[in-house]
PDB file of N, CA, C and O in Angstrom:
ATOM      1  N   MET A   1     106.390 106.509  99.065  1.00  0.00           N
ATOM      2  CA  MET A   1     106.536 105.740  97.859  1.00  0.00           C
ATOM      3  C   MET A   1     106.566 104.270  98.239  1.00  0.00           C
ATOM      4  O   MET A   1     107.287 103.861  99.148  1.00  0.00           O
ATOM      5  N   LYS A   2     105.771 103.488  97.529  1.00  0.00           N
ATOM      6  CA  LYS A   2     105.748 102.055  97.772  1.00  0.00           C
ATOM      7  C   LYS A   2     106.310 101.323  96.570  1.00  0.00           C
ATOM      8  O   LYS A   2     105.869 101.517  95.437  1.00  0.00           O
ATOM      9  N   LEU A   3     107.297 100.475  96.843  1.00  0.00           N
ATOM     10  CA  LEU A   3     107.862  99.598  95.824  1.00  0.00           C
ATOM     11  C   LEU A   3     107.688  98.181  96.318  1.00  0.00           C
ATOM     12  O   LEU A   3     107.774  97.924  97.519  1.00  0.00           O
ATOM     13  N   ASN A   4     107.449  97.273  95.419  1.00  0.00           N
ATOM     14  CA  ASN A   4     107.346  95.874  95.778  1.00  0.00           C
ATOM     15  C   ASN A   4     108.352  95.102  94.942  1.00  0.00           C
ATOM     16  O   ASN A   4     108.386  95.239  93.719  1.00  0.00           O
ATOM     17  N   TRP A   5     109.168  94.295  95.596  1.00  0.00           N
ATOM     18  CA  TRP A   5     110.136  93.454  94.901  1.00  0.00           C
ATOM     19  C   TRP A   5     109.849  92.022  95.293  1.00  0.00           C
ATOM     20  O   TRP A   5     109.942  91.666  96.467  1.00  0.00           O
ATOM     21  N   THR A   6     109.504  91.201  94.326  1.00  0.00           N
ATOM     22  CA  THR A   6     109.060  89.847  94.620  1.00  0.00           C
ATOM     23  C   THR A   6     109.404  88.910  93.483  1.00  0.00           C
ATOM     24  O   THR A   6     109.816  89.349  92.409  1.00  0.00           O
ATOM     25  N   ASP A   7     109.238  87.635  93.715  1.00  0.00           N
ATOM     26  CA  ASP A   7     109.384  86.681  92.626  1.00  0.00           C
ATOM     27  C   ASP A   7     108.014  86.220  92.126  1.00  0.00           C
ATOM     28  O   ASP A   7     107.926  85.330  91.280  1.00  0.00           O
ATOM     29  N   LEU A   8     106.959  86.823  92.644  1.00  0.00           N
ATOM     30  CA  LEU A   8     105.599  86.520  92.192  1.00  0.00           C
ATOM     31  C   LEU A   8     105.226  87.515  91.105  1.00  0.00           C
ATOM     32  O   LEU A   8     104.939  88.677  91.394  1.00  0.00           O
ATOM     33  N   GLU A   9     105.230  87.068  89.866  1.00  0.00           N
ATOM     34  CA  GLU A   9     104.988  88.000  88.772  1.00  0.00           C
ATOM     35  C   GLU A   9     103.792  87.621  87.913  1.00  0.00           C
ATOM     36  O   GLU A   9     103.742  87.961  86.731  1.00  0.00           O
ATOM     37  N   THR A  10     102.835  86.923  88.495  1.00  0.00           N
ATOM     38  CA  THR A  10     101.635  86.592  87.736  1.00  0.00           C
ATOM     39  C   THR A  10     100.797  87.860  87.558  1.00  0.00           C
ATOM     40  O   THR A  10     100.891  88.779  88.372  1.00  0.00           O
ATOM     41  N   PRO A  11      99.996  87.917  86.525  1.00  0.00           N
ATOM     42  CA  PRO A  11      99.139  89.098  86.336  1.00  0.00           C
ATOM     43  C   PRO A  11      98.270  89.395  87.558  1.00  0.00           C
ATOM     44  O   PRO A  11      98.028  90.558  87.882  1.00  0.00           O
ATOM     45  N   ASN A  12      97.804  88.351  88.230  1.00  0.00           N
ATOM     46  CA  ASN A  12      96.985  88.550  89.428  1.00  0.00           C
ATOM     47  C   ASN A  12      97.785  89.210  90.545  1.00  0.00           C
ATOM     48  O   ASN A  12      97.284  90.110  91.219  1.00  0.00           O
ATOM     49  N   GLU A  13      99.019  88.771  90.744  1.00  0.00           N
ATOM     50  CA  GLU A  13      99.858  89.358  91.797  1.00  0.00           C
ATOM     51  C   GLU A  13     100.208  90.812  91.473  1.00  0.00           C
ATOM     52  O   GLU A  13     100.220  91.661  92.364  1.00  0.00           O
ATOM     53  N   ILE A  14     100.491  91.097  90.209  1.00  0.00           N
ATOM     54  CA  ILE A  14     100.794  92.467  89.810  1.00  0.00           C
ATOM     55  C   ILE A  14      99.569  93.350  90.029  1.00  0.00           C
ATOM     56  O   ILE A  14      99.703  94.469  90.524  1.00  0.00           O
ATOM     57  N   ALA A  15      98.390  92.874  89.675  1.00  0.00           N
ATOM     58  CA  ALA A  15      97.153  93.633  89.900  1.00  0.00           C
ATOM     59  C   ALA A  15      96.930  93.883  91.391  1.00  0.00           C
ATOM     60  O   ALA A  15      96.511  94.972  91.781  1.00  0.00           O
ATOM     61  N   ARG A  16      97.206  92.888  92.219  1.00  0.00           N
ATOM     62  CA  ARG A  16      97.069  93.078  93.672  1.00  0.00           C
ATOM     63  C   ARG A  16      98.047  94.127  94.187  1.00  0.00           C
ATOM     64  O   ARG A  16      97.700  94.935  95.049  1.00  0.00           O
ATOM     65  N   GLY A  17      99.263  94.115  93.661  1.00  0.00           N
ATOM     66  CA  GLY A  17     100.244  95.118  94.066  1.00  0.00           C
ATOM     67  C   GLY A  17      99.805  96.515  93.656  1.00  0.00           C
ATOM     68  O   GLY A  17      99.924  97.456  94.441  1.00  0.00           O
ATOM     69  N   ARG A  18      99.303  96.660  92.444  1.00  0.00           N
ATOM     70  CA  ARG A  18      98.806  97.961  91.977  1.00  0.00           C
ATOM     71  C   ARG A  18      97.623  98.412  92.831  1.00  0.00           C
ATOM     72  O   ARG A  18      97.516  99.590  93.173  1.00  0.00           O
ATOM     73  N   ALA A  19      96.733  97.477  93.175  1.00  0.00           N
ATOM     74  CA  ALA A  19      95.582  97.806  94.019  1.00  0.00           C
ATOM     75  C   ALA A  19      96.022  98.257  95.410  1.00  0.00           C
ATOM     76  O   ALA A  19      95.323  99.027  96.068  1.00  0.00           O
ATOM     77  N   ALA A  20      97.182  97.777  95.854  1.00  0.00           N
ATOM     78  CA  ALA A  20      97.725  98.167  97.158  1.00  0.00           C
ATOM     79  C   ALA A  20      98.545  99.450  97.059  1.00  0.00           C
ATOM     80  O   ALA A  20      99.253  99.818  97.996  1.00  0.00           O
ATOM     81  N   CYS A  21      98.444 100.123  95.918  1.00  0.00           N
ATOM     82  CA  CYS A  21      99.102 101.421  95.672  1.00  0.00           C
ATOM     83  C   CYS A  21     100.609 101.337  95.523  1.00  0.00           C
ATOM     84  O   CYS A  21     101.305 102.323  95.765  1.00  0.00           O
ATOM     85  N   PHE A  22     101.130 100.180  95.130  1.00  0.00           N
ATOM     86  CA  PHE A  22     102.555 100.116  94.834  1.00  0.00           C
ATOM     87  C   PHE A  22     102.815 100.897  93.555  1.00  0.00           C
ATOM     88  O   PHE A  22     102.165 100.664  92.536  1.00  0.00           O
ATOM     89  N   ARG A  23     103.753 101.810  93.610  1.00  0.00           N
ATOM     90  CA  ARG A  23     104.102 102.596  92.421  1.00  0.00           C
ATOM     91  C   ARG A  23     104.813 101.719  91.402  1.00  0.00           C
ATOM     92  O   ARG A  23     104.571 101.840  90.201  1.00  0.00           O
ATOM     93  N   GLU A  24     105.671 100.856  91.863  1.00  0.00           N
ATOM     94  CA  GLU A  24     106.401  99.938  90.991  1.00  0.00           C
ATOM     95  C   GLU A  24     106.282  98.526  91.538  1.00  0.00           C
ATOM     96  O   GLU A  24     106.271  98.322  92.752  1.00  0.00           O
ATOM     97  N   TYR A  25     106.196  97.576  90.661  1.00  0.00           N
ATOM     98  CA  TYR A  25     106.141  96.171  91.024  1.00  0.00           C
ATOM     99  C   TYR A  25     107.316  95.501  90.335  1.00  0.00           C
ATOM    100  O   TYR A  25     107.249  95.192  89.145  1.00  0.00           O
ATOM    101  N   LEU A  26     108.377  95.280  91.066  1.00  0.00           N
ATOM    102  CA  LEU A  26     109.629  94.756  90.514  1.00  0.00           C
ATOM    103  C   LEU A  26     109.729  93.263  90.784  1.00  0.00           C
ATOM    104  O   LEU A  26     109.380  92.789  91.865  1.00  0.00           O
ATOM    105  N   THR A  27     110.208  92.533  89.790  1.00  0.00           N
ATOM    106  CA  THR A  27     110.355  91.095  89.948  1.00  0.00           C
ATOM    107  C   THR A  27     111.806  90.690  89.743  1.00  0.00           C
ATOM    108  O   THR A  27     112.628  91.471  89.262  1.00  0.00           O
ATOM    109  N   ARG A  28     112.096  89.463  90.114  1.00  0.00           N
ATOM    110  CA  ARG A  28     113.441  88.934  89.944  1.00  0.00           C
ATOM    111  C   ARG A  28     113.651  88.520  88.510  1.00  0.00           C
ATOM    112  O   ARG A  28     112.681  88.141  87.853  1.00  0.00           O
ATOM    113  N   PRO A  29     114.832  88.569  87.997  1.00  0.00           N
ATOM    114  CA  PRO A  29     116.011  89.188  88.593  1.00  0.00           C
ATOM    115  C   PRO A  29     115.869  90.708  88.594  1.00  0.00           C
ATOM    116  O   PRO A  29     115.232  91.286  87.714  1.00  0.00           O
ATOM    117  N   LEU A  30     116.463  91.333  89.579  1.00  0.00           N
ATOM    118  CA  LEU A  30     116.357  92.771  89.744  1.00  0.00           C
ATOM    119  C   LEU A  30     117.029  93.506  88.589  1.00  0.00           C
ATOM    120  O   LEU A  30     118.201  93.279  88.290  1.00  0.00           O
ATOM    121  N   ASP A  31     116.275  94.381  87.953  1.00  0.00           N
ATOM    122  CA  ASP A  31     116.808  95.273  86.921  1.00  0.00           C
ATOM    123  C   ASP A  31     117.173  96.576  87.649  1.00  0.00           C
ATOM    124  O   ASP A  31     116.288  97.361  87.991  1.00  0.00           O
ATOM    125  N   ILE A  32     118.444  96.802  87.882  1.00  0.00           N
ATOM    126  CA  ILE A  32     118.888  97.919  88.713  1.00  0.00           C
ATOM    127  C   ILE A  32     118.439  99.269  88.154  1.00  0.00           C
ATOM    128  O   ILE A  32     118.098 100.168  88.923  1.00  0.00           O
ATOM    129  N   ASP A  33     118.433  99.426  86.833  1.00  0.00           N
ATOM    130  CA  ASP A  33     117.981 100.687  86.251  1.00  0.00           C
ATOM    131  C   ASP A  33     116.495 100.918  86.519  1.00  0.00           C
ATOM    132  O   ASP A  33     116.083 102.032  86.841  1.00  0.00           O
ATOM    133  N   ARG A  34     115.704  99.870  86.385  1.00  0.00           N
ATOM    134  CA  ARG A  34     114.265  99.999  86.661  1.00  0.00           C
ATOM    135  C   ARG A  34     114.023 100.264  88.148  1.00  0.00           C
ATOM    136  O   ARG A  34     113.088 100.983  88.501  1.00  0.00           O
ATOM    137  N   PHE A  35     114.843  99.698  89.011  1.00  0.00           N
ATOM    138  CA  PHE A  35     114.728  99.917  90.451  1.00  0.00           C
ATOM    139  C   PHE A  35     115.100 101.357  90.824  1.00  0.00           C
ATOM    140  O   PHE A  35     114.411 101.997  91.619  1.00  0.00           O
ATOM    141  N   LEU A  36     116.185 101.851  90.249  1.00  0.00           N
ATOM    142  CA  LEU A  36     116.668 103.178  90.632  1.00  0.00           C
ATOM    143  C   LEU A  36     115.817 104.323  90.084  1.00  0.00           C
ATOM    144  O   LEU A  36     115.805 105.405  90.671  1.00  0.00           O
ATOM    145  N   LYS A  37     115.113 104.114  88.985  1.00  0.00           N
ATOM    146  CA  LYS A  37     114.311 105.180  88.385  1.00  0.00           C
ATOM    147  C   LYS A  37     113.291 105.765  89.376  1.00  0.00           C
ATOM    148  O   LYS A  37     113.299 106.980  89.570  1.00  0.00           O
ATOM    149  N   PRO A  38     112.415 104.974  90.014  1.00  0.00           N
ATOM    150  CA  PRO A  38     111.475 105.575  90.965  1.00  0.00           C
ATOM    151  C   PRO A  38     112.153 106.067  92.244  1.00  0.00           C
ATOM    152  O   PRO A  38     111.686 107.022  92.865  1.00  0.00           O
ATOM    153  N   VAL A  39     113.247 105.421  92.640  1.00  0.00           N
ATOM    154  CA  VAL A  39     113.971 105.877  93.832  1.00  0.00           C
ATOM    155  C   VAL A  39     114.566 107.261  93.572  1.00  0.00           C
ATOM    156  O   VAL A  39     114.461 108.153  94.414  1.00  0.00           O
ATOM    157  N   ASP A  40     115.189 107.439  92.403  1.00  0.00           N
ATOM    158  CA  ASP A  40     115.741 108.747  92.047  1.00  0.00           C
ATOM    159  C   ASP A  40     114.643 109.795  91.936  1.00  0.00           C
ATOM    160  O   ASP A  40     114.823 110.928  92.383  1.00  0.00           O
ATOM    161  N   ALA A  41     113.505 109.430  91.342  1.00  0.00           N
ATOM    162  CA  ALA A  41     112.394 110.380  91.200  1.00  0.00           C
ATOM    163  C   ALA A  41     111.877 110.819  92.569  1.00  0.00           C
ATOM    164  O   ALA A  41     111.550 111.990  92.755  1.00  0.00           O
ATOM    165  N   ALA A  42     111.800 109.912  93.511  1.00  0.00           N
ATOM    166  CA  ALA A  42     111.311 110.254  94.847  1.00  0.00           C
ATOM    167  C   ALA A  42     112.311 111.114  95.606  1.00  0.00           C
ATOM    168  O   ALA A  42     111.928 111.912  96.461  1.00  0.00           O
ATOM    169  N   ALA A  43     113.588 110.951  95.295  1.00  0.00           N
ATOM    170  CA  ALA A  43     114.628 111.695  96.011  1.00  0.00           C
ATOM    171  C   ALA A  43     114.899 113.067  95.405  1.00  0.00           C
ATOM    172  O   ALA A  43     115.595 113.881  96.013  1.00  0.00           O
ATOM    173  N   THR A  44     114.365 113.335  94.223  1.00  0.00           N
ATOM    174  CA  THR A  44     114.605 114.613  93.555  1.00  0.00           C
ATOM    175  C   THR A  44     113.662 115.681  94.109  1.00  0.00           C
ATOM    176  O   THR A  44     112.444 115.514  94.058  1.00  0.00           O
ATOM    177  N   PRO A  45     114.211 116.770  94.636  1.00  0.00           N
ATOM    178  CA  PRO A  45     113.346 117.829  95.165  1.00  0.00           C
ATOM    179  C   PRO A  45     112.494 118.440  94.048  1.00  0.00           C
ATOM    180  O   PRO A  45     112.943 118.590  92.912  1.00  0.00           O
ATOM    181  N   ARG A  46     111.269 118.782  94.399  1.00  0.00           N
ATOM    182  CA  ARG A  46     110.367 119.422  93.450  1.00  0.00           C
ATOM    183  C   ARG A  46     110.096 120.847  93.907  1.00  0.00           C
ATOM    184  O   ARG A  46     110.097 121.129  95.105  1.00  0.00           O
ATOM    185  N   PRO A  47     109.863 121.746  92.956  1.00  0.00           N
ATOM    186  CA  PRO A  47     109.491 123.114  93.343  1.00  0.00           C
ATOM    187  C   PRO A  47     108.202 123.091  94.161  1.00  0.00           C
ATOM    188  O   PRO A  47     107.395 122.170  94.028  1.00  0.00           O
ATOM    189  N   GLU A  48     108.012 124.085  94.990  1.00  0.00           N
ATOM    190  CA  GLU A  48     106.822 124.153  95.840  1.00  0.00           C
ATOM    191  C   GLU A  48     105.526 124.103  95.039  1.00  0.00           C
ATOM    192  O   GLU A  48     104.506 123.633  95.542  1.00  0.00           O
ATOM    193  N   SER A  49     105.557 124.580  93.798  1.00  0.00           N
ATOM    194  CA  SER A  49     104.353 124.590  92.982  1.00  0.00           C
ATOM    195  C   SER A  49     103.969 123.208  92.473  1.00  0.00           C
ATOM    196  O   SER A  49     102.884 123.039  91.916  1.00  0.00           O
ATOM    197  N   GLN A  50     104.838 122.219  92.654  1.00  0.00           N
ATOM    198  CA  GLN A  50     104.562 120.869  92.191  1.00  0.00           C
ATOM    199  C   GLN A  50     104.740 119.886  93.354  1.00  0.00           C
ATOM    200  O   GLN A  50     105.752 119.189  93.422  1.00  0.00           O
ATOM    201  N   PRO A  51     103.771 119.828  94.263  1.00  0.00           N
ATOM    202  CA  PRO A  51     103.913 118.894  95.392  1.00  0.00           C
ATOM    203  C   PRO A  51     103.905 117.451  94.919  1.00  0.00           C
ATOM    204  O   PRO A  51     103.356 117.127  93.866  1.00  0.00           O
ATOM    205  N   ARG A  52     104.514 116.606  95.702  1.00  0.00           N
ATOM    206  CA  ARG A  52     104.570 115.183  95.380  1.00  0.00           C
ATOM    207  C   ARG A  52     103.175 114.574  95.530  1.00  0.00           C
ATOM    208  O   ARG A  52     102.371 114.992  96.364  1.00  0.00           O
ATOM    209  N   ALA A  53     102.927 113.582  94.698  1.00  0.00           N
ATOM    210  CA  ALA A  53     101.703 112.802  94.845  1.00  0.00           C
ATOM    211  C   ALA A  53     101.847 111.934  96.088  1.00  0.00           C
ATOM    212  O   ALA A  53     102.957 111.513  96.416  1.00  0.00           O
ATOM    213  N   PRO A  54     100.760 111.660  96.779  1.00  0.00           N
ATOM    214  CA  PRO A  54     100.851 110.796  97.964  1.00  0.00           C
ATOM    215  C   PRO A  54     101.366 109.414  97.588  1.00  0.00           C
ATOM    216  O   PRO A  54     101.037 108.892  96.523  1.00  0.00           O
ATOM    217  N   ALA A  55     102.170 108.827  98.457  1.00  0.00           N
ATOM    218  CA  ALA A  55     102.746 107.497  98.186  1.00  0.00           C
ATOM    219  C   ALA A  55     101.737 106.426  98.438  1.00  0.00           C
ATOM    220  O   ALA A  55     102.035 105.244  98.265  1.00  0.00           O
TER     221      ALA A  55
END
């Protein structure tokens, strides 16, 4: 899982982050709920029939 946390939040920078396969592009100030959502999802075990998508 790739997360990016930066103070660069221009549309161009966000597009570059998405192109680099970042699942989430977080900017300052940090929204803790938005940060924890993908972290919790990555840490939650999935049944064998539902493998994780590549990070």
